[in-house]
N, C-alpha and C positions, 0 to 999 in steps of 0.2 A: 384299556386303550393302550396300543404301544407307544412309548414314549418318543419323541423327536430324536433325542440322543441315543447312540448307539454303543455297543459294546465292542471291544476289540478294533479290528480294522473295517467292520461293515458298519455303514452308516444306513439308519432307517429313515426314510423320506416318507412324508405325507402328502396326499395329493387328494383333489375333488374330483369326483367321478359323477357323471349324469348316469344313475343306475338305471332308472327307468322312468317314465313319463311323469313328471313333477316331483322326481325324488333324486336329491343331492346326497352323496356319502364321503366321509374321508376314509381313504383306504392308505394302509401303510405297506411298505415294500422296500427290501434292500436296495440301495443304489450299486450298480456295478462299479467295479474299479475304472478309475480313470483310463481312456485310451488313450494313445499318442494324440496330439492335437486337441485335446479336451482341456476344460477348466470346470472345477466345481464352484457352484453360484449358491449362495445363501440368499434367499428372496426377501425383499423388503416390502413390496407391494406388489399386486397383479390387479389389471384393470378388468373389469367386467363388462362386456359388450351387451347393453341391453336389447340391441336388435338382434343380432345373430345367434347369441346365447339363449336368448329368450326362445328361438325356434329350436334349438337343440334341446332345452330343457322340456318344452311341449311335446318332443317328437315330430316336429314340423319340417324336417329338411326333407324335401324329395328325395325318393330314391334315386333319381337320375343324377344327384348332386353328391351322392354319399362319397364318391372317390374324389371328386373336384374339391370338396370341402374339407379334406383331410388337411388337419394343421401339420406344421413341421416337426412336431414332438408329440403329435397325438399317441394316444394308446387305446386299444379297444376299435370298435368298429359302430358306424351308425346303422340303427337309430339309438341302441342301447346295448351294453353300457359302453360309456366312452369318456375319456379323460380329454377335457377340450378346453382351449383358451389360447391367447396369443398376446397378452399385454404385460409381461413381467418386467420388473426391475429388481436387481440385487447387487450384491457385492461379491466379488471374485475371491474366495478362501483359498483355492489351490490353483495354480495356473502359471503361465510366463510372468516374468518379473514386472513386465511392462503393463500387465492388466491386474495383478495381485493388489487386492485393496481397493481397486476401482469401482465406481457403481456402473454397471453395464444395463442395456435393455435386450432382451430376447424375446422372441416369439415363441413362448413356452406356456403349457397349461398352468393352472393354479397348483403350486407344488412348493413345499418350504424348503427344500435343498434339491438342485438338479445338476446333473451333468450335461454339458453341451459343447458341441466343436467350438473353437476359438473364432472361426470365421462367422459364425451365427451370433456372437456377442458384439454389441454396437457400445462403445464408451459413451457415457453421458457426461456433457462438461459440467464442471463445478457449479456454474451459475444456473443450472437446471434442476431443481429438486427432484428425487427419486419419484415421488408421490405424483408430481406433473408429468414426468417422463413415461408413465404408463398411458399416455394419450399418442406415443409414437407411431403405432400400428395404424389408428384412425387417422392421425396427420398424412400418413403415407397415402392412405386413401384420399385424402382432400388434395394433397399434392398431384395425384395421378389424375384426378378429376379436372384440375386447372389445365393440366398439359392436354388431357381429351377435349376440352372445350375450345381450347386456342384463344383465350380472352386475353387481353393486354392491357397497356394503359389507355385510361380514359374510357374503358368498356363500361356500358351500363349494364350492371350485374344484378339479378334476382335470385335469391337463396329462399326456395318454399321447404321449411321445416327447420326449426331451431332445436335440434337435438345435436348430440356430440360432432357427428359428420357435418351438418348444416353450419354450425358454429365454427368449426375449423375450416371449412371452406370459406365462410365468411371473413374469418381472420387472415387468410390467404389473398382473397381478393381485395379486401380493403387495403391491402399493402401496396397494390398496383398504382402507380402515380397517375392522379387524376380521375382514378375509377369511382363510380357512382354507385354505391352498393346498399341493396335494400334486403334485410332479412325479413321473411313472412312466417308467422306461427299463429296459432287459435290461443296460445298462452301468452298473455301480455307480460307476465313475470320474467319472459326471456328479454325484454326490451333493453333492460340496463345492459345485460350482457353484451347483446349486440351494439350498443353504443359505446361500451368501452372497447370493443373490438374495431371500431371506426365505421359502423354501418347504421343506417337508418333502420327502423322496425315499423312494420305494417302488420294489421290483421288481413286475412284474406280477401274480406268484402273491400278492402283500401289497398289491396296490392297495386303496384304500379305497372302500367303496361310499357310497351315499345323497348324491352330489353334486347339486349344483343346476345345475352347469354342468360339462360334460367337453369339453375341446379335444383333439381329435385331429390329431397331427403326425408320427406315424411312418412314413408312406406304406407301411403294410404291412396286410395283411387281420388278422394277429394283432392289432394294435395298435387297429385299429378295433374289432374285437370285444371287447377288453379295456376301451376307452372305453365300449361299450354298457353291459357288467357293471358299471362304476362308477357309472352314473347312478341317481339316485333316482327316486321316482314323480313322474311329469310333467316329469322333467328333460329338459335339452337338450344333445345332443351337437353340436359344431360341428367339422365336419370341414374341415381345413386342407390335408391332404394332395392332392398332384396325382399321379396315378400314369401320365400318359401314356395310352399305348394299352393297357396291362395291366389285365385284367379283375379285379375284386376280389370275393371272396366274403363275404358279410356274413351275420351269424347273425341273422336275424329273428324265429327260433322263440322257445322258451322263454317268458319273461315280457315280452319285448319290447312287445307289444301290451296285455297287462294292466297293464303299469306306464305305458301312455300315453306313451312316449318320443318324442321329436321328434330328427331328424336333420336338420340345416341346412347348406348350404354356405357358405363364407366365402372370397372371393377378392376379391384386391387392385384387379381392373380397374375395379370401380365402388364408389364411396363406400357403406357401409352405408345401408340403406334409410331407417332413421330419422333419419340425419344428412345426407342428400344434399340437402336443400332448403337447407341453411345452409353446408355445407362444400363447397369445391370441392376438386380433387385437388391443387393447389398449397398450398392451406391445410393439407392433411393431411399432406403430406411434410414441411412446414417444422415442425408439430408433432411428428412424428416424429424430426427431427434434434434438436430440443430435449430430448426424452426420453431422449436417450442421455448424459444428464450424469452417470449413475451409474457411477462408476469399476469397480466389478464387472463392468461389461460387458466390460472388456479382456480378461477371460479366454475370452471367446467367439471372440475372433480368434486363432486359436493358431497360425497357419503363414504365415510370409512366403516368397515365392519372387519372384527376380528376373524382369523381363519377359522377358529375354533366355532364361532357363531355361522359359518357360511351356511351349513346344510339347513340350518333353520331360517335364515334370512333371505337366501336366495328366492324361494317361491314367492315372498313378498315382493322382492326388487322384480320379479318376472311377471307379476300379476297384470292381466289387461288393463287396471286402472292405476297403475303405479305411476308415479311422477318422479321427476329427478333427472339428473344428467348422468353423470359418468362415477359410478360407485366403484371403489377400490377395495381389496382385501388386504388386511394390515396383518403383518406376520410377527410372531414374538420375537423377542430378543434373544440372542443365543444364552 
């Protein structure tokens, strides 16, 4: 195998590729010379999205979404082979003085060294560990969802689905003054985490009703229907799940119309409508990084795997019955 170190002035970088359905490979390629306005980053950790990357791994990204799903530094094309990912933290080794030696976040695939435009690098504050900072992209999704929902102080909020997205929405909603937040999930093992984030916990059969806003993040029809049942009169259900090409059966009978409920989509590809005139994507991701200062969020990053082990470990992580929250890939020291 080609080593991570290179000879002369050419650096060889190693990256993970979804080569074909159910197969992950490490591929090596020389990095191009730095262009003006770029920096060289040595990766420390990269986060794995159990939801989105599971769909990529299984080849379940619908053809209609192939272009919209492209990541900022993606190589290849859907369905395969494709180098995909968007949760990297690392140290700037070559770049402007104000960034050199600093930990940064970047929307970059899983790769041990990479070149990136300086404007795409978000400095990580010293009080936020690089491992936790891999949650920044998902925190950006959660922040956008709260903006889409329009909830505020004293809101009664229910979050259905205690995966990473749901728990980060929980963390933000629970910081609203006077808000009453309940996280709903079939896994009672998530209760302690929800509690540490400032929320109550309930199983679906005991989920509270009359919510002002309900966030759905379970990626299941059962979860979406639970979310609808939790909403109060003229309440809003914010749909955060992405189902790929899978059809979803939604219960729109019963009291759905008489309660005048509203289901809206929230997706991070665009800044929420009410904020778009003032907020750029850069400003939003920088804010998301700052919101990761809560130490309780360390519980969400629950699995480390070595970069070299990733091809063997990712099929297990993406298995239909796999449990866990946010796994990260750990890169070797130089």
